VEXKOLDREN-461701 format. One record per residue (C-alpha): x, y, z; residue in three letters. Coordinates in nm, 4 decimals, padded with zeros to 6 digits. Layout:
<c1 = X; c2 = Y; c3 = Z; resn = ALA>
...
This chain:
<c1 = 13.6196; c2 = 12.3441; c3 = 13.8924; resn = MET>
<c1 = 13.6256; c2 = 12.4049; c3 = 13.5105; resn = SER>
<c1 = 13.3348; c2 = 12.3221; c3 = 13.2753; resn = ALA>
<c1 = 13.5399; c2 = 12.0405; c3 = 13.1181; resn = VAL>
<c1 = 13.6153; c2 = 11.8929; c3 = 13.4622; resn = THR>
<c1 = 13.2455; c2 = 11.9139; c3 = 13.5540; resn = ASN>
<c1 = 13.1510; c2 = 11.7364; c3 = 13.2296; resn = SER>
<c1 = 13.4002; c2 = 11.4550; c3 = 13.2896; resn = VAL>
<c1 = 13.2786; c2 = 11.4154; c3 = 13.6459; resn = GLU>
<c1 = 12.9149; c2 = 11.3990; c3 = 13.5387; resn = ARG>
<c1 = 13.0132; c2 = 11.1391; c3 = 13.2755; resn = LEU>
<c1 = 13.1981; c2 = 10.9304; c3 = 13.5347; resn = ARG>
<c1 = 12.8949; c2 = 10.9450; c3 = 13.7681; resn = VAL>
<c1 = 12.6600; c2 = 10.8325; c3 = 13.4848; resn = ARG>
<c1 = 12.8917; c2 = 10.5512; c3 = 13.3775; resn = VAL>
<c1 = 12.9416; c2 = 10.4421; c3 = 13.7402; resn = GLY>
<c1 = 12.5701; c2 = 10.4422; c3 = 13.8138; resn = ASP>
<c1 = 12.4947; c2 = 10.2360; c3 = 13.5012; resn = ALA>
<c1 = 12.7659; c2 = 09.9787; c3 = 13.5878; resn = LEU>
<c1 = 12.6409; c2 = 09.9572; c3 = 13.9478; resn = PHE>
<c1 = 12.2784; c2 = 09.9034; c3 = 13.8509; resn = LEU>
<c1 = 12.3712; c2 = 09.6419; c3 = 13.5865; resn = LYS>
<c1 = 12.5601; c2 = 09.4410; c3 = 13.8507; resn = VAL>
<c1 = 12.3512; c2 = 09.5089; c3 = 14.1600; resn = ALA>
<c1 = 12.0063; c2 = 09.5129; c3 = 13.9941; resn = GLY>
<c1 = 11.7254; c2 = 09.7719; c3 = 14.0107; resn = PRO>
<c1 = 11.7272; c2 = 09.7579; c3 = 14.3950; resn = ASP>
<c1 = 12.0973; c2 = 09.8096; c3 = 14.4121; resn = GLY>
<c1 = 12.0914; c2 = 10.1573; c3 = 14.5744; resn = HIS>
<c1 = 11.8505; c2 = 10.0534; c3 = 14.8485; resn = ASP>
<c1 = 12.0446; c2 = 09.7329; c3 = 14.9144; resn = ASN>
<c1 = 12.3743; c2 = 09.9211; c3 = 14.9284; resn = ARG>
<c1 = 12.2395; c2 = 10.1698; c3 = 15.1821; resn = ASP>
<c1 = 12.1064; c2 = 09.8853; c3 = 15.4001; resn = ARG>
<c1 = 12.4271; c2 = 09.6857; c3 = 15.3705; resn = ILE>
<c1 = 12.6734; c2 = 09.9641; c3 = 15.4432; resn = HIS>
<c1 = 12.4823; c2 = 10.2048; c3 = 15.6671; resn = LEU>
<c1 = 12.3074; c2 = 09.9833; c3 = 15.9091; resn = THR>
<c1 = 12.4914; c2 = 09.9974; c3 = 16.2454; resn = PRO>
<c1 = 12.6051; c2 = 09.6724; c3 = 16.4091; resn = GLY>
<c1 = 12.8828; c2 = 09.4188; c3 = 16.4212; resn = PRO>
<c1 = 13.0111; c2 = 09.2574; c3 = 16.1040; resn = ARG>
<c1 = 13.1666; c2 = 08.9220; c3 = 16.0239; resn = TRP>
<c1 = 13.4699; c2 = 09.1003; c3 = 15.8782; resn = PHE>
<c1 = 13.6589; c2 = 09.4252; c3 = 15.9607; resn = ALA>
<c1 = 13.6519; c2 = 09.7160; c3 = 15.7106; resn = PRO>
<c1 = 14.0194; c2 = 09.6851; c3 = 15.6158; resn = GLU>
<c1 = 14.0308; c2 = 09.3060; c3 = 15.6257; resn = SER>
<c1 = 14.1584; c2 = 09.1239; c3 = 15.3151; resn = PRO>
<c1 = 13.8148; c2 = 08.9930; c3 = 15.2177; resn = ILE>
<c1 = 13.6713; c2 = 09.3521; c3 = 15.2361; resn = ALA>
<c1 = 13.9600; c2 = 09.4860; c3 = 15.0206; resn = ARG>
<c1 = 13.9132; c2 = 09.2139; c3 = 14.7604; resn = VAL>
<c1 = 13.5415; c2 = 09.2243; c3 = 14.7348; resn = HIS>
<c1 = 13.5291; c2 = 09.6041; c3 = 14.7095; resn = ALA>
<c1 = 13.7770; c2 = 09.6216; c3 = 14.4199; resn = ASP>
<c1 = 13.6926; c2 = 09.6652; c3 = 14.0489; resn = ALA>
<c1 = 13.8953; c2 = 09.3555; c3 = 13.9753; resn = SER>
<c1 = 13.5937; c2 = 09.1564; c3 = 14.0972; resn = MET>
<c1 = 13.4426; c2 = 09.2048; c3 = 13.7452; resn = PHE>
<c1 = 13.7250; c2 = 08.9932; c3 = 13.5992; resn = VAL>
<c1 = 13.7298; c2 = 08.7502; c3 = 13.8891; resn = GLY>
<c1 = 13.3578; c2 = 08.6902; c3 = 13.8677; resn = GLY>
<c1 = 13.3704; c2 = 08.5976; c3 = 13.5022; resn = LEU>
<c1 = 13.6733; c2 = 08.3682; c3 = 13.5578; resn = ARG>
<c1 = 13.4853; c2 = 08.2016; c3 = 13.8451; resn = ALA>
<c1 = 13.1826; c2 = 08.1223; c3 = 13.6192; resn = LEU>
<c1 = 13.4067; c2 = 07.9750; c3 = 13.3471; resn = LEU>
<c1 = 13.5980; c2 = 07.7624; c3 = 13.5994; resn = LEU>
<c1 = 13.2906; c2 = 07.6474; c3 = 13.7922; resn = GLN>
<c1 = 13.1242; c2 = 07.5303; c3 = 13.4662; resn = SER>
<c1 = 13.3804; c2 = 07.2484; c3 = 13.4294; resn = LEU>
<c1 = 13.2168; c2 = 07.0417; c3 = 13.7067; resn = HIS>
<c1 = 12.9343; c2 = 06.8528; c3 = 13.5324; resn = PRO>
<c1 = 12.7121; c2 = 06.8317; c3 = 13.8397; resn = LEU>
<c1 = 12.7573; c2 = 07.1924; c3 = 13.9365; resn = ALA>
<c1 = 12.6838; c2 = 07.2883; c3 = 13.5774; resn = MET>
<c1 = 12.3746; c2 = 07.0746; c3 = 13.5621; resn = ALA>
<c1 = 12.2315; c2 = 07.2645; c3 = 13.8589; resn = GLY>
<c1 = 12.3112; c2 = 07.6022; c3 = 13.7050; resn = VAL>
<c1 = 12.1665; c2 = 07.5066; c3 = 13.3614; resn = ALA>
<c1 = 11.8573; c2 = 07.3495; c3 = 13.5066; resn = GLY>
<c1 = 11.7616; c2 = 07.5988; c3 = 13.7740; resn = HIS>
<c1 = 11.9315; c2 = 07.9376; c3 = 13.7559; resn = SER>
<c1 = 11.8375; c2 = 08.0477; c3 = 13.4052; resn = GLY>
<c1 = 12.1729; c2 = 08.1862; c3 = 13.3145; resn = TYR>
<c1 = 12.0610; c2 = 08.2360; c3 = 12.9505; resn = ARG>
<c1 = 11.7080; c2 = 08.3602; c3 = 13.0348; resn = GLY>
<c1 = 11.7987; c2 = 08.5904; c3 = 13.3196; resn = ASP>
<c1 = 12.1811; c2 = 08.6440; c3 = 13.3293; resn = PRO>
<c1 = 12.1585; c2 = 08.9881; c3 = 13.4905; resn = TRP>
<c1 = 11.9225; c2 = 08.8630; c3 = 13.7538; resn = GLY>
<c1 = 12.1682; c2 = 08.5874; c3 = 13.8452; resn = ARG>
<c1 = 12.4502; c2 = 08.8355; c3 = 13.8530; resn = LEU>
<c1 = 12.2547; c2 = 09.0734; c3 = 14.0809; resn = ALA>
<c1 = 12.1719; c2 = 08.7908; c3 = 14.3188; resn = ARG>
<c1 = 12.5322; c2 = 08.6836; c3 = 14.3402; resn = THR>
<c1 = 12.6729; c2 = 09.0304; c3 = 14.3870; resn = SER>
<c1 = 12.4157; c2 = 09.1031; c3 = 14.6551; resn = THR>
<c1 = 12.5114; c2 = 08.7875; c3 = 14.8378; resn = PHE>
<c1 = 12.8780; c2 = 08.8757; c3 = 14.8229; resn = LEU>
<c1 = 12.8173; c2 = 09.2299; c3 = 14.9392; resn = ALA>
<c1 = 12.5868; c2 = 09.1143; c3 = 15.2211; resn = THR>
<c1 = 12.8088; c2 = 08.8459; c3 = 15.3655; resn = THR>
<c1 = 13.1172; c2 = 09.0618; c3 = 15.3388; resn = THR>
<c1 = 12.9942; c2 = 09.4057; c3 = 15.4484; resn = PHE>
<c1 = 12.6515; c2 = 09.3822; c3 = 15.6138; resn = ALA>
<c1 = 12.5680; c2 = 09.3268; c3 = 15.9770; resn = THR>
<c1 = 12.6050; c2 = 08.9815; c3 = 16.1224; resn = THR>
<c1 = 12.2268; c2 = 08.9468; c3 = 16.1450; resn = ASP>
<c1 = 12.1815; c2 = 09.0383; c3 = 15.7790; resn = ASP>
<c1 = 12.4683; c2 = 08.8241; c3 = 15.6677; resn = ALA>
<c1 = 12.3262; c2 = 08.5194; c3 = 15.8480; resn = GLN>
<c1 = 11.9781; c2 = 08.5913; c3 = 15.7106; resn = ALA>
<c1 = 12.1169; c2 = 08.5952; c3 = 15.3578; resn = MET>
<c1 = 12.2956; c2 = 08.2728; c3 = 15.4093; resn = VAL>
<c1 = 11.9762; c2 = 08.1147; c3 = 15.5508; resn = ASP>
<c1 = 11.7845; c2 = 08.2243; c3 = 15.2424; resn = ARG>
<c1 = 12.0443; c2 = 08.0733; c3 = 15.0035; resn = VAL>
<c1 = 12.0572; c2 = 07.7489; c3 = 15.1986; resn = ARG>
<c1 = 11.6735; c2 = 07.7227; c3 = 15.1780; resn = ALA>
<c1 = 11.7001; c2 = 07.7642; c3 = 14.8020; resn = VAL>
<c1 = 11.9815; c2 = 07.5108; c3 = 14.7781; resn = HIS>
<c1 = 11.7625; c2 = 07.2587; c3 = 14.9684; resn = ALA>
<c1 = 11.5090; c2 = 07.2668; c3 = 14.6886; resn = ARG>
<c1 = 11.7490; c2 = 07.2288; c3 = 14.3995; resn = ILE>
<c1 = 11.8122; c2 = 06.8758; c3 = 14.2969; resn = ARG>
<c1 = 11.7960; c2 = 06.6662; c3 = 13.9781; resn = GLY>
<c1 = 11.9977; c2 = 06.4537; c3 = 13.7367; resn = LYS>
<c1 = 12.2797; c2 = 06.5460; c3 = 13.5084; resn = ALA>
<c1 = 12.2616; c2 = 06.4596; c3 = 13.1394; resn = PRO>
<c1 = 12.4683; c2 = 06.1446; c3 = 13.2159; resn = ASP>
<c1 = 12.2133; c2 = 06.0365; c3 = 13.4808; resn = GLY>
<c1 = 12.4027; c2 = 06.1150; c3 = 13.7949; resn = ARG>
<c1 = 12.1963; c2 = 06.2799; c3 = 14.0692; resn = PRO>
<c1 = 12.2974; c2 = 06.6160; c3 = 14.2188; resn = TYR>
<c1 = 12.1906; c2 = 06.8393; c3 = 14.5041; resn = ARG>
<c1 = 12.2820; c2 = 07.2050; c3 = 14.5374; resn = ALA>
<c1 = 12.3207; c2 = 07.1479; c3 = 14.9089; resn = SER>
<c1 = 12.5840; c2 = 06.8720; c3 = 14.8556; resn = ASP>
<c1 = 12.8897; c2 = 06.9863; c3 = 15.0647; resn = PRO>
<c1 = 13.1272; c2 = 06.8557; c3 = 14.8010; resn = HIS>
<c1 = 12.9701; c2 = 07.0632; c3 = 14.5221; resn = LEU>
<c1 = 12.9468; c2 = 07.3673; c3 = 14.7549; resn = LEU>
<c1 = 13.3176; c2 = 07.3388; c3 = 14.8159; resn = THR>
<c1 = 13.3928; c2 = 07.3299; c3 = 14.4437; resn = TRP>
<c1 = 13.1890; c2 = 07.6376; c3 = 14.3801; resn = VAL>
<c1 = 13.3626; c2 = 07.8105; c3 = 14.6676; resn = HIS>
<c1 = 13.7164; c2 = 07.7229; c3 = 14.5745; resn = VAL>
<c1 = 13.6543; c2 = 07.8319; c3 = 14.2131; resn = ALA>
<c1 = 13.5276; c2 = 08.1677; c3 = 14.3347; resn = GLU>
<c1 = 13.7959; c2 = 08.2228; c3 = 14.6013; resn = ALA>
<c1 = 14.0696; c2 = 08.1321; c3 = 14.3583; resn = ASP>
<c1 = 13.9290; c2 = 08.3426; c3 = 14.0896; resn = SER>
<c1 = 13.8659; c2 = 08.6566; c3 = 14.3018; resn = PHE>
<c1 = 14.2165; c2 = 08.6304; c3 = 14.4548; resn = LEU>
<c1 = 14.3852; c2 = 08.5826; c3 = 14.1176; resn = ALA>
<c1 = 14.2063; c2 = 08.8803; c3 = 13.9690; resn = ALA>
<c1 = 14.2846; c2 = 09.0983; c3 = 14.2645; resn = HIS>
<c1 = 14.6540; c2 = 09.0066; c3 = 14.2682; resn = GLN>
<c1 = 14.6721; c2 = 09.0769; c3 = 13.8901; resn = ARG>
<c1 = 14.4425; c2 = 09.3814; c3 = 13.8620; resn = TYR>
<c1 = 14.3623; c2 = 09.4988; c3 = 14.2102; resn = GLY>
<c1 = 14.4277; c2 = 09.8467; c3 = 14.3423; resn = GLU>
<c1 = 14.6103; c2 = 09.7174; c3 = 14.6469; resn = ARG>
<c1 = 14.7402; c2 = 09.3553; c3 = 14.5987; resn = PRO>
<c1 = 14.7599; c2 = 09.1437; c3 = 14.9117; resn = LEU>
<c1 = 15.0785; c2 = 09.0232; c3 = 15.0729; resn = THR>
<c1 = 15.1203; c2 = 08.6493; c3 = 15.1057; resn = PRO>
<c1 = 14.9980; c2 = 08.6532; c3 = 15.4639; resn = ASP>
<c1 = 14.7005; c2 = 08.8610; c3 = 15.3662; resn = GLU>
<c1 = 14.6241; c2 = 08.6233; c3 = 15.0859; resn = SER>
<c1 = 14.6168; c2 = 08.3315; c3 = 15.3280; resn = ASP>
<c1 = 14.3886; c2 = 08.5460; c3 = 15.5519; resn = GLU>
<c1 = 14.1563; c2 = 08.6083; c3 = 15.2527; resn = TYR>
<c1 = 14.1229; c2 = 08.2335; c3 = 15.1951; resn = VAL>
<c1 = 14.0479; c2 = 08.1735; c3 = 15.5552; resn = ALA>
<c1 = 13.7952; c2 = 08.4549; c3 = 15.5739; resn = GLN>
<c1 = 13.6083; c2 = 08.3352; c3 = 15.2618; resn = SER>
<c1 = 13.6076; c2 = 07.9848; c3 = 15.4120; resn = ALA>
<c1 = 13.3932; c2 = 08.1240; c3 = 15.6919; resn = ARG>
<c1 = 13.1168; c2 = 08.2033; c3 = 15.4412; resn = VAL>
<c1 = 13.1557; c2 = 07.8664; c3 = 15.2657; resn = ALA>
<c1 = 13.1117; c2 = 07.6832; c3 = 15.5929; resn = ARG>
<c1 = 12.8048; c2 = 07.8872; c3 = 15.6735; resn = ALA>
<c1 = 12.6527; c2 = 07.7760; c3 = 15.3464; resn = LEU>
<c1 = 12.7148; c2 = 07.4127; c3 = 15.4226; resn = GLY>
<c1 = 13.0560; c2 = 07.3252; c3 = 15.2930; resn = ALA>
<c1 = 13.2558; c2 = 07.1060; c3 = 15.5264; resn = VAL>
<c1 = 13.6162; c2 = 07.0538; c3 = 15.4072; resn = VAL>
<c1 = 13.7241; c2 = 07.4086; c3 = 15.3114; resn = VAL>
<c1 = 14.0734; c2 = 07.5358; c3 = 15.2456; resn = PRO>
<c1 = 14.2145; c2 = 07.7937; c3 = 15.4900; resn = GLU>
<c1 = 14.5291; c2 = 07.9039; c3 = 15.3026; resn = SER>
<c1 = 14.6511; c2 = 07.9666; c3 = 14.9453; resn = VAL>
<c1 = 14.8429; c2 = 07.6398; c3 = 14.9467; resn = ALA>
<c1 = 14.5325; c2 = 07.4440; c3 = 15.0589; resn = GLU>
<c1 = 14.3292; c2 = 07.6329; c3 = 14.7973; resn = LEU>
<c1 = 14.5604; c2 = 07.5099; c3 = 14.5178; resn = ARG>
<c1 = 14.5531; c2 = 07.1583; c3 = 14.6600; resn = GLU>
<c1 = 14.1717; c2 = 07.1702; c3 = 14.6734; resn = ALA>
<c1 = 14.1396; c2 = 07.2724; c3 = 14.3043; resn = ILE>
<c1 = 14.3894; c2 = 06.9999; c3 = 14.2055; resn = ASP>
<c1 = 14.1838; c2 = 06.7375; c3 = 14.3968; resn = SER>
<c1 = 13.8760; c2 = 06.8191; c3 = 14.1860; resn = TYR>
<c1 = 14.0482; c2 = 06.7939; c3 = 13.8546; resn = ARG>
<c1 = 13.9602; c2 = 06.4242; c3 = 13.7938; resn = PRO>
<c1 = 13.5920; c2 = 06.5191; c3 = 13.8224; resn = GLU>
<c1 = 13.6131; c2 = 06.8116; c3 = 13.5757; resn = LEU>
<c1 = 13.5321; c2 = 06.7865; c3 = 13.2046; resn = GLU>
<c1 = 13.4038; c2 = 07.0075; c3 = 12.9266; resn = ALA>
<c1 = 13.0478; c2 = 06.8917; c3 = 12.8547; resn = THR>
<c1 = 12.8279; c2 = 07.0470; c3 = 12.5952; resn = PRO>
<c1 = 12.6656; c2 = 07.2598; c3 = 12.8657; resn = ALA>
<c1 = 13.0100; c2 = 07.3861; c3 = 12.9726; resn = ASP>
<c1 = 13.1005; c2 = 07.4815; c3 = 12.6117; resn = LEU>
<c1 = 12.7620; c2 = 07.6489; c3 = 12.5704; resn = ASP>
<c1 = 12.8209; c2 = 07.8503; c3 = 12.8861; resn = THR>
<c1 = 13.1690; c2 = 07.9638; c3 = 12.7668; resn = ALA>
<c1 = 13.0263; c2 = 08.0553; c3 = 12.4296; resn = HIS>
<c1 = 12.7455; c2 = 08.2545; c3 = 12.5867; resn = PHE>
<c1 = 12.9699; c2 = 08.4424; c3 = 12.8344; resn = LEU>
<c1 = 13.2497; c2 = 08.5186; c3 = 12.5812; resn = LEU>
<c1 = 13.0818; c2 = 08.5489; c3 = 12.2478; resn = ARG>
<c1 = 12.7029; c2 = 08.6151; c3 = 12.3150; resn = GLU>
<c1 = 12.7048; c2 = 08.8505; c3 = 12.6123; resn = PRO>
<c1 = 12.3549; c2 = 09.0088; c3 = 12.6616; resn = PRO>
<c1 = 12.4855; c2 = 09.3555; c3 = 12.5977; resn = LEU>
<c1 = 12.4288; c2 = 09.6391; c3 = 12.3440; resn = PRO>
<c1 = 12.6865; c2 = 09.6742; c3 = 12.0690; resn = GLY>
<c1 = 12.8844; c2 = 09.9692; c3 = 12.2145; resn = PRO>
<c1 = 12.9453; c2 = 09.7928; c3 = 12.5391; resn = VAL>
<c1 = 13.0735; c2 = 09.4704; c3 = 12.3871; resn = ARG>
<c1 = 13.4279; c2 = 09.6013; c3 = 12.3278; resn = LEU>
<c1 = 13.4924; c2 = 09.6897; c3 = 12.6912; resn = PRO>
<c1 = 13.3223; c2 = 09.3638; c3 = 12.8004; resn = TYR>
<c1 = 13.5557; c2 = 09.1808; c3 = 12.5562; resn = GLY>
<c1 = 13.8525; c2 = 09.3294; c3 = 12.7317; resn = LEU>
<c1 = 13.7230; c2 = 09.2088; c3 = 13.0680; resn = LEU>
<c1 = 13.6553; c2 = 08.8622; c3 = 12.9192; resn = ALA>
<c1 = 14.0077; c2 = 08.8515; c3 = 12.7725; resn = ALA>
<c1 = 14.1494; c2 = 08.9343; c3 = 13.1049; resn = GLY>
<c1 = 13.9373; c2 = 08.6625; c3 = 13.2758; resn = ALA>
<c1 = 14.0467; c2 = 08.3982; c3 = 13.0285; resn = VAL>
<c1 = 14.4159; c2 = 08.4908; c3 = 13.0620; resn = SER>
<c1 = 14.3858; c2 = 08.4124; c3 = 13.4433; resn = LEU>
<c1 = 14.2414; c2 = 08.0651; c3 = 13.3955; resn = LEU>
<c1 = 14.4807; c2 = 07.7683; c3 = 13.4396; resn = PRO>
<c1 = 14.6053; c2 = 07.6482; c3 = 13.1042; resn = PRO>
<c1 = 14.4214; c2 = 07.3157; c3 = 13.1487; resn = TRP>
<c1 = 14.0899; c2 = 07.4985; c3 = 13.1942; resn = ALA>
<c1 = 14.1495; c2 = 07.7207; c3 = 12.8918; resn = ARG>
<c1 = 14.2276; c2 = 07.4132; c3 = 12.6835; resn = ASP>
<c1 = 13.9165; c2 = 07.2219; c3 = 12.8118; resn = ALA>
<c1 = 13.6855; c2 = 07.5111; c3 = 12.7345; resn = LEU>
<c1 = 13.8490; c2 = 07.5855; c3 = 12.3994; resn = GLY>
<c1 = 13.8985; c2 = 07.9563; c3 = 12.4821; resn = VAL>
<c1 = 14.2776; c2 = 07.9830; c3 = 12.4410; resn = ASP>
<c1 = 14.2865; c2 = 08.2032; c3 = 12.1382; resn = THR>
<c1 = 14.6018; c2 = 08.3743; c3 = 11.9956; resn = ARG>
<c1 = 14.4421; c2 = 08.7082; c3 = 12.0742; resn = PHE>
<c1 = 14.3710; c2 = 08.6298; c3 = 12.4386; resn = ARG>
<c1 = 14.7283; c2 = 08.4889; c3 = 12.4858; resn = ARG>
<c1 = 14.8755; c2 = 08.8073; c3 = 12.3298; resn = ALA>
<c1 = 14.6669; c2 = 09.0795; c3 = 12.4907; resn = VAL>
<c1 = 14.4602; c2 = 08.9168; c3 = 12.7625; resn = GLY>
<c1 = 14.6658; c2 = 09.0593; c3 = 13.0585; resn = GLY>
<c1 = 14.6866; c2 = 09.4188; c3 = 12.9280; resn = PRO>
<c1 = 14.3299; c2 = 09.4083; c3 = 12.8088; resn = ALA>
<c1 = 14.2028; c2 = 09.3015; c3 = 13.1550; resn = GLY>
<c1 = 14.4085; c2 = 09.5752; c3 = 13.3195; resn = ALA>
<c1 = 14.2672; c2 = 09.8365; c3 = 13.0852; resn = ALA>
<c1 = 13.9116; c2 = 09.7202; c3 = 13.1463; resn = ALA>
<c1 = 13.9517; c2 = 09.7184; c3 = 13.5245; resn = VAL>
<c1 = 14.0982; c2 = 10.0711; c3 = 13.5096; resn = ARG>
<c1 = 13.7927; c2 = 10.1798; c3 = 13.3173; resn = GLY>
<c1 = 13.5489; c2 = 10.0202; c3 = 13.5677; resn = VAL>
<c1 = 13.7472; c2 = 10.1771; c3 = 13.8518; resn = ARG>
<c1 = 13.7234; c2 = 10.5229; c3 = 13.6861; resn = TRP>
<c1 = 13.3528; c2 = 10.4891; c3 = 13.6542; resn = GLY>
<c1 = 13.2747; c2 = 10.3460; c3 = 13.9963; resn = MET>
<c1 = 13.5475; c2 = 10.5225; c3 = 14.1920; resn = GLY>
<c1 = 13.8423; c2 = 10.3907; c3 = 14.3767; resn = THR>
<c1 = 13.8035; c2 = 10.1570; c3 = 14.6804; resn = SER>
<c1 = 13.9085; c2 = 10.4448; c3 = 14.9015; resn = GLU>
<c1 = 13.6014; c2 = 10.6454; c3 = 14.7849; resn = ARG>
<c1 = 13.3775; c2 = 10.3367; c3 = 14.8338; resn = ARG>
<c1 = 13.4634; c2 = 10.2694; c3 = 15.1958; resn = ARG>
<c1 = 13.2634; c2 = 09.9653; c3 = 15.3174; resn = PRO>
<c1 = 13.1508; c2 = 10.1441; c3 = 15.6380; resn = TYR>
<c1 = 13.1134; c2 = 10.5164; c3 = 15.5643; resn = PRO>
<c1 = 12.9323; c2 = 10.5845; c3 = 15.8940; resn = ARG>
<c1 = 13.1568; c2 = 10.6332; c3 = 16.1915; resn = ALA>
<c1 = 13.1236; c2 = 10.4067; c3 = 16.4902; resn = GLY>
<c1 = 13.0104; c2 = 10.0884; c3 = 16.3102; resn = VAL>
<c1 = 13.2031; c2 = 09.8116; c3 = 16.4865; resn = PRO>
<c1 = 13.3199; c2 = 09.4922; c3 = 16.3170; resn = ALA>
<c1 = 13.3816; c2 = 09.1508; c3 = 16.4649; resn = THR>
<c1 = 13.6412; c2 = 08.9011; c3 = 16.3551; resn = SER>
<c1 = 13.5151; c2 = 08.6008; c3 = 16.1678; resn = PRO>
<c1 = 13.4673; c2 = 08.3009; c3 = 16.3895; resn = GLY>
């Protein structure tokens, strides 16, 4: 291997490690080893659609799209603004979310259930009133379903646009059904099981959605004030443009994020950003969910 190749590989490793720790938090390496290397049955098989989607670099775009879409529900946004500290601790919130996704997708069934139980206990304590006076509970099955469908739709849309191995129509339906297994474990009741049902579910929530001041503040924070150093803002801006380009037109209009730049270059910008993330963190083939041989997986029930 040449000196130039060695230098490029060292740079790739440094970039990948920095990205990983930003997303997974300071305990990311220990959590990853526990999640992927602990023997035992899993909720999902290694090559299942949910494992392919959640291991792909397109999740960076899908996660940002999900946050923007979720924010349009006033009661869900009230819970986030009042309890999760998205401005005070955005990276902590990201690390907790990424750890939850990794654990429920790739960890043993015992660890996945323990993670779900911890989140349900947190949800049981989160309640309050929105600015318009309406009460909310984080454990409300209706709100849990909204958060879920916004995430599932966003992760799938990003994967189909930017993913390394897009899913077939049947695999896409399977992804929705597999992600529903996690949503039901968290307390959601009426959960879509196919892409068609996912679209219908999102449409059914539209009468409840509106751009409140908190929503607009969230969009401004995520797109224009990311807590990042100057040199990283350009690649983040490409990711953000890709995420905005995947939002439904009605959501872009409501959030006021449908700029001429994002309409013109959002898709290519998102693709370039995901390629950069993939280069840094490695392809999904090099990040096999179960690198240790002999770790069985169970089908979701």
